[in-house]
C-alpha positions in Angstrom: 8.1 25.8 14.4 8.0 27.3 11.5 6.1 27.5 8.0 7.2 25.3 4.9 6.8 23.8 2.1 7.6 20.4 1.0 7.3 18.2 -2.0 5.6 14.5 -1.3 6.1 11.9 -4.6 3.3 9.5 -3.9 3.5 6.1 -6.6 0.9 4.3 -6.4 0.2 0.9 -8.7 -1.7 2.6 -11.5 -0.7 6.3 -10.8 2.0 8.8 -9.5 1.5 12.2 -8.1 3.8 14.5 -6.7 1.9 16.5 -3.9 3.4 20.1 -2.4 3.0 20.6 1.0 2.4 23.2 3.5 3.3 23.0 6.7 3.1 25.4 10.0 1.7 25.7 13.2 -2.0 24.6 13.2 -1.6 24.6 9.3 -1.6 22.0 6.8 -2.8 21.6 3.4 -1.3 20.0 -0.3 -1.5 21.3 -3.6 -1.2 18.5 -6.4 1.4 20.0 -8.5 1.7 16.8 -11.2 0.1 14.0 -11.6 1.1 10.7 -14.1 -0.1 7.1 -14.6 1.4 4.4 -14.4 1.0 1.2 -16.6 2.8 -1.5 -16.6 4.6 -3.1 -19.4 4.6 -6.4 -20.7 7.8 -7.1 -22.7 8.7 -11.6 -24.1 5.5 -12.5 -21.3 7.4 -10.6 -18.6 5.6 -7.7 -16.9 7.8 -5.2 -16.1 7.2 -1.5 -14.1 8.7 1.0 -15.8 10.4 3.4 -13.7 12.2 5.1 -15.9 9.1 7.0 -17.3 8.7 7.8 -13.3 11.4 8.7 -13.0 11.7 11.2 -16.2 7.9 12.0 -14.1 9.1 13.1 -11.0 11.4 15.7 -12.5 8.9 17.2 -14.3 7.5 17.5 -11.1 10.3 18.9 -9.0 10.4 21.3 -11.8 6.7 22.2 -11.7 7.2 22.3 -8.7 10.5 25.0 -8.9 8.4 27.2 -10.8 5.5 27.7 -8.2 7.8 28.6 -5.7 10.3 27.6 -3.4 10.3 23.8 -1.2 12.6 22.7 1.2 12.4 19.3 0.5 11.3 16.0 -1.5 10.0 12.9 0.0 9.3 9.3 -1.4 6.6 6.5 -0.8 5.6 3.9 -3.3 3.8 0.7 -3.2 5.6 -2.1 -1.6 7.9 -5.4 -2.3 9.3 -4.1 -5.9 12.5 -3.4 -6.9 16.1 -2.5 -8.9 18.8 -4.0 -9.6 21.9 -2.0 -9.5 26.0 -3.2 -11.1 28.9 -2.8 -9.7 29.0 1.2 -11.5 25.9 2.3 -9.6 23.5 1.3 -13.3 20.4 -0.1 -13.7 19.7 -3.9 -14.0 17.1 -3.6 -17.0 13.2 -2.2 -15.7 12.1 -3.2 -12.6 10.5 -7.2 -12.6 6.3 -6.3 -11.8 4.9 -7.7 -8.7 1.5 -9.3 -10.5 4.1 -11.3 -12.9 3.7 -15.3 -12.5 7.5 -15.6 -12.6 7.5 -16.5 -8.7 5.0 -19.3 -8.9 6.1 -22.2 -7.0 8.7 -20.5 -5.9 7.5 -19.8 -2.4 7.6 -24.0 -2.7 11.5 -24.0 -3.0 11.8 -21.2 -0.1 10.2 -22.9 2.9 11.9 -26.4 1.9 15.3 -24.4 2.9 13.2 -22.8 5.4 10.8 -23.6 7.6 7.5 -21.7 7.4 6.9 -20.8 11.1 10.7 -20.0 11.6 10.2 -17.7 8.8 7.2 -15.9 10.0 8.7 -15.9 13.5 12.1 -13.8 12.0 9.8 -11.7 9.9 6.7 -11.3 10.7 5.9 -11.1 7.0 2.9 -13.2 5.4 3.3 -15.9 2.3 2.1 -14.0 -0.2 3.2 -15.4 -4.3 5.2 -11.9 -4.7 6.4 -11.0 -1.5 10.6 -10.0 -2.3 12.1 -12.5 -1.5 10.5 -14.8 -3.8 11.3 -12.2 -6.3 15.0 -13.0 -5.2 14.9 -16.1 -5.8 13.0 -17.0 -8.6 15.8 -14.0 -10.1 19.2 -15.7 -8.9 19.9 -17.7 -12.0 19.4 -14.8 -14.2 22.4 -13.6 -16.3 20.9 -10.2 -15.1 21.2 -11.0 -10.9 24.9 -12.8 -11.2 26.1 -8.6 -12.4 24.0 -7.3 -9.7 26.2 -5.8 -6.5 23.2 -3.8 -5.0 19.1 -4.6 -4.5 17.3 -0.3 -4.2 13.0 -1.5 -4.3 11.2 1.5 -5.6 11.1 5.0 -3.7 15.1 3.9 -2.8 15.9 3.5 -6.5 14.3 6.8 -7.1 16.2 8.7 -4.1 19.2 6.7 -5.6 19.1 8.5 -8.6 18.6 12.2 -6.5 20.8 12.2 -4.5 23.3 9.5 -5.3 23.2 7.7 -1.8 21.5 4.2 -1.9 20.1 2.3 1.4 17.1 1.0 2.6 13.9 2.5 4.8 12.9 0.2 6.9 9.2 0.6 6.2 9.4 -0.8 3.4 12.2 -2.9 3.8 10.3 -4.9 6.6 8.0 -6.0 4.1 10.6 -8.2 1.9 10.2 -11.3 4.1 13.8 -10.1 4.5 13.0 -8.0 7.1 14.0 -10.0 10.7 11.2 -8.3 12.5 11.7 -7.9 16.6 15.5 -6.7 15.8 14.6 -4.4 13.4 17.2 -5.7 10.6 18.3 -7.4 7.7 17.1 -11.3 8.1 20.9 -12.5 7.6 20.4 -16.1 7.7 17.2 -16.3 6.4 18.6 -14.6 3.6 21.4 -17.0 3.0 19.4 -20.0 3.9 17.5 -18.7 0.4 20.6 -18.6 -1.2 20.7 -14.9 -1.7 24.3 -12.6 -1.5 24.1 -10.7 1.7 26.1 -8.1 0.5 22.5 -7.2 -2.6 21.1 -5.6 0.5 21.9 -1.6 1.9 21.7 -0.5 4.8 19.0 0.5 6.6 17.5 4.0 6.9 14.9 6.0 9.3 11.8 7.5 8.4 12.5 11.0 8.5 17.0 10.6 8.3 17.6 13.1 5.9 18.9 11.2 3.2 21.4 14.5 1.7 20.8 17.1 -0.9 19.9 16.5 -4.9 22.7 15.8 -6.6 23.5 19.7 -8.1 23.1 18.2 -12.0 19.1 17.2 -10.7 18.9 20.3 -8.6 19.9 22.4 -11.5 18.1 20.5 -14.1 14.7 21.1 -11.7 15.5 24.3 -11.4 15.4 24.0 -7.7 17.5 25.9 -4.6 20.7 23.1 -4.0 20.0 23.5 -0.2 17.1 21.3 -1.1 17.1 18.4 0.9 16.1 14.9 0.4 14.4 13.2 3.5 13.5 9.7 3.8 9.8 9.3 4.6 7.9 5.9 5.5 8.3 4.8 1.9 5.6 2.4 2.2 2.4 4.0 1.0 0.9 2.3 3.7 2.9 3.3 6.3 2.6 7.6 5.3 -0.9 6.3 5.4 -1.0 5.1 8.7 0.7 8.1 10.1 -2.6 10.7 9.0 -5.1 8.2 10.4 -7.1 11.1 12.3 -7.6 8.7 15.1 -7.8 10.1 18.3 -6.5 7.9 21.2 -5.0 4.2 20.8 -6.1 1.1 19.7 -8.0 2.9 16.3 -8.1 0.1 13.2 -7.2 1.1 10.3 -8.1 0.6 6.1 -6.1 1.9 4.2 -7.6 1.8 1.1 -7.2 2.0 -2.8 -5.4 -1.2 -5.2 -5.1 -2.8 -1.6 -7.1 -2.2 1.5 -4.9 -2.6 4.0 -6.4 -3.5 7.4 -5.2 -3.2 10.8 -4.1 -2.0 13.8 -0.5 -0.3 15.8 0.9 -2.2 17.8 4.0 -1.8 19.8 5.2 -5.0 18.8 5.1 -8.0 16.8 2.4 -10.6 17.1 4.8 -13.9 15.9 1.9 -16.4 16.8 1.6 -19.4 14.4 -2.2 -17.6 14.3 -1.3 -15.0 13.0 0.4 -16.8 10.5 -2.6 -18.5 9.2 -4.2 -16.1 9.5 -2.4 -14.6 6.5 -1.5 -11.9 8.5 1.5 -9.3 8.8 3.9 -7.2 11.1 5.7 -4.2 9.0 7.6 -1.5 10.8 5.7 1.1 11.4 7.1 5.0 12.1 9.1 5.3 15.5 8.9 2.0 15.9 5.5 0.9 15.8 4.8 -2.1 13.8 1.5 -2.2 11.5 -0.3 -5.8 12.6 -2.5 -6.1 9.4 -3.8 -8.1 6.4 -3.3 -7.4 2.6 -7.1 -7.7 0.9 -6.7 -6.8 -2.8 -8.9 -3.7 -2.7 -10.0 -1.7 -5.6 -8.0 -3.5 -7.8 -11.4 -5.5 -9.1 -13.3 -2.5 -9.4 -10.6 -0.6 -11.6 -9.7 -3.8 -13.2 -12.6 -4.4 -14.3 -13.3 -0.8 -15.4 -10.8 -0.8 -17.0 -12.2 -4.1 -19.0 -15.4 -2.5 -19.8 -13.7 1.2 -21.6 -10.8 -1.3 -23.4 -14.0 -3.5 -24.6 -15.6 0.0 -26.0 -18.7 0.3 -23.6 -19.7 4.1 -21.6 -19.3 3.6 -18.5 -19.8 6.1 -15.8 -18.2 4.7 -12.3 -19.8 7.6 -10.4 -23.3 6.5 -12.0 -22.4 2.8 -12.4 -22.2 3.5 -8.1 -25.7 4.9 -8.0 -27.2 2.0 -10.2 -25.1 -0.4 -7.7 -26.5 1.6 -4.2 -30.2 0.5 -5.5 -29.3 -3.2 -6.1 -30.0 -6.2 -3.8 -26.9 -6.5 -1.7 -25.1 -9.9 -1.0 -26.8 -11.9 -4.2 -23.6 -12.7 -5.3 -20.3 -12.6 -3.7 -16.6 -13.5 -4.6 -13.6 -13.7 -2.7 -11.9 -11.0 -3.6 -8.2 -12.4 -1.9 -8.5 -15.1 -4.1 -5.1 -15.4 -6.9 -7.6 -15.7 -9.2 -7.9 -11.9 -9.1 -4.2 -10.7 -9.4 -3.0 -10.7 -12.7 -4.5 -7.5 -15.2 -6.9 -9.3 -17.6 -10.9 -9.6 -18.6 -12.0 -9.1 -14.8 -15.4 -9.0 -15.3 -14.9 -12.5 -16.6 -13.2 -13.6 -13.4 -15.6 -13.1 -10.9 -18.7 -14.5 -13.1 -16.9 -17.2 -13.2 -16.5 -17.4 -9.7 -20.1 -16.9 -9.0 -21.0 -19.4 -11.6 -18.5 -21.9 -9.3 -20.6 -21.1 -6.3 -23.8 -21.5 -7.3 -24.4 -18.1 -7.1 -26.2 -15.9 -9.9 -24.2 -14.5 -12.0 -24.1 -10.5 -12.2 -25.0 -9.4 -15.6 -23.6 -5.9 -16.7 -21.2 -3.2 -14.4 -24.0 -2.0 -12.1 -24.3 -5.6 -11.4 -21.1 -6.6 -11.0 -19.9 -3.4 -9.2 -22.5 -4.6 -6.4 -20.7 -7.6 -6.2 -17.2 -6.1 -5.9 -18.3 -3.6 -3.0 -20.3 -6.1 -1.1 -17.3 -8.7 -1.5 -14.8 -5.7 -0.1 -17.1 -5.3 2.5 -17.4 -8.7 3.7 -13.5 -9.1 3.4 -13.0 -5.8 6.0 -15.3 -6.9 7.9 -12.9 -10.4 8.2 -9.8 -8.8 8.4 -11.5 -6.5 11.5 -13.1 -9.8 13.3 -9.4 -11.6 13.2 -7.3 -8.5 13.9 -9.1 -8.0 17.1 -8.8 -11.5 18.3 -5.6 -12.3 17.0 -3.9 -8.7 18.8 -6.0 -8.6 21.9 -6.7 -5.2 21.1 -10.6 -4.2 20.8 -11.6 -2.0 18.1 -14.4 0.7 18.6 -14.2 2.0 15.4 -12.9 1.7 12.0 -11.1 4.5 9.9 -11.1 4.1 6.1 -7.9 6.7 4.3 -7.3 6.4 1.1 -8.9 6.8 -1.7 -11.5 4.3 -0.9 -12.5 6.2 1.8 -14.4 8.4 -1.5 -16.7 6.1 -2.2 -19.2 6.7 -0.3 -21.4 3.3 -0.2 -18.3 1.4 0.2 -17.8 3.3 3.4 -21.2 2.3 4.3 -21.3 -1.3 3.5 -17.6 -2.0 5.6 -19.7 0.1 8.2 -22.7 -2.3 8.1 -20.8 -5.6 7.5 -18.1 -4.7 10.3 -21.6 -3.7 13.1 -19.2 -0.1 13.4 -18.9 3.2 12.4 -16.8 4.8 9.7 -14.8 7.3 9.7 -14.2 8.4 6.1 -11.0 10.2 5.6 -8.5 11.1 4.4 -8.3 10.8 1.1 -5.1 11.7 0.7 -3.4 9.8 3.5 -0.8 8.6 2.8 0.6 12.6 0.3 0.0 13.9 4.4 2.0 11.2 5.7 4.9 11.4 3.7 4.8 15.4 3.5 4.2 15.1 7.7 7.3 13.3 8.8 9.3 16.0 5.9 8.0 18.4 8.3 8.4 16.6 11.2 12.4 15.8 9.5 12.8 19.7 9.3 11.4 21.4 13.1 8.0 22.8 11.1 5.6 19.8 12.4 4.8 18.3 15.8 7.6 15.6 17.3 5.0 12.3 17.6 2.4 10.4 16.3 -0.4 12.0 17.7 0.2 15.0 17.5 0.9 14.4 14.2 -2.9 12.9 13.9 -4.1 16.1 16.4 -2.9 17.8 13.1 -4.9 16.0 10.8 -8.2 16.0 12.7 -8.2 20.0 13.0 -7.3 20.5 9.4 -8.7 17.5 7.4 -12.7 16.5 7.0 -13.1 13.5 8.0 -17.3 12.0 7.1 -19.0 9.2 9.7 -20.6 6.1 8.5 -23.3 4.5 11.0 -24.1 0.7 10.5 -27.8 0.6 9.2 -29.4 -0.5 11.3 -29.0 -2.5 14.7 -27.5 -6.2 14.7 -29.9 -9.0 15.4 -30.9 -12.2 14.9 -31.7 -12.2 11.1 -30.6 -8.7 10.9 -28.2 -7.4 8.4 -25.1 -8.1 10.8 -26.2 -11.8 10.1 -27.4 -11.7 6.9 -23.6 -10.5 6.4 -22.3 -14.0 8.3 -24.9 -15.8 6.5 -22.8 -14.6 3.1 -19.6 -15.4 4.7 -20.4 -18.7 4.8 -21.3 -18.8 0.8 -17.2 -18.3 0.8 -16.2 -20.7 3.4 -15.4 -18.3 5.7 
């Protein structure tokens, strides 16, 4: 293996960044080249992702990367389910609609009138969530834009297409659409047809680690990159990339990829397609090297992020570190909400919605930012426990520790509360797991990183800091774990 540099484009729901990875024998580090915002834009009542803005920022980042030194390749990951539609000439038919838009309201019921829910789950393994790609496409199917569409590309594949001219669908992201056959690892053509969607809309599948090709000459020249720079299909769903970089020393670990969303799950060899799994809202997404990411979506730090945005918009001077310190000193579990309640999904006044939920359930209403943040973090830790408990029962895989990776691993209070709620050690870090996983798959494709997942994770353990949190007290009939269970019962869990 030799040392090389690669560029990792990592697009999150609220921000994007481009990191340069330095990889070699016993070497793995990141340098941030460029960071930029990703704010949805509402036009005529429809929420859109400004993908042209994102692409422009990616090009700017590649110019900065090229000016700093040579890189061998580029890889892109992003959030799941959203897509762009291309016409017969390969032109984009409008900015993609954002998954938080309300156009899919009621669409799931229309689809399930055509396809039995158990059959849909048995084929795709994907939990029923209102923003799944299948529901988005069915919602769009009667529009003039859709009638002109010839190709559907998920967000990272769309950007890769603009960089290389090569259309395709990387499987870790394709598997989230509820239009992918998780057992046979191909597009679920019978499901696509029964949903009333044209099968020709779906591009060829490609694997994480596949070299897509060189950048278009105009792109490499415009960014100042060498013509030899290649685009590599990484695990393009950001959670799939994050799971690659979980620093677990053995199989059987539980992970929480914690950011705007918390994805709580285990890594399996085969999907769990039982009715109990479907009813518990667990999902089977394809991971790297044929693995299955068996997980549950929890709303995550979105509640905190949107609360902060609301307070700033109202002119309040808010400092997150100070508010977290205040929250840590407040009594635990006074009020909790279900983070997965769909009332918390859209943008808007999150503190008001949290207060209303507490009032409806007869709990004290948080008074001000500090108590609201304590409510959010207690609620999120409680939701983490529920998912960790369920994933063990449904998969039959026992868990003795929880790895929290992603931005949420920096939140010490959340990590400690999660350890307390689960009654398990929490290993926090790396915070940049998604970018690290992106970099590792590129480096492996180019011969500069270990060939298997165990080797990649060993490299992460050897080079990245991890913090350990233990449950505050041992459990007992009236101990802290029981108090968490009592709080869960308030929510009917």
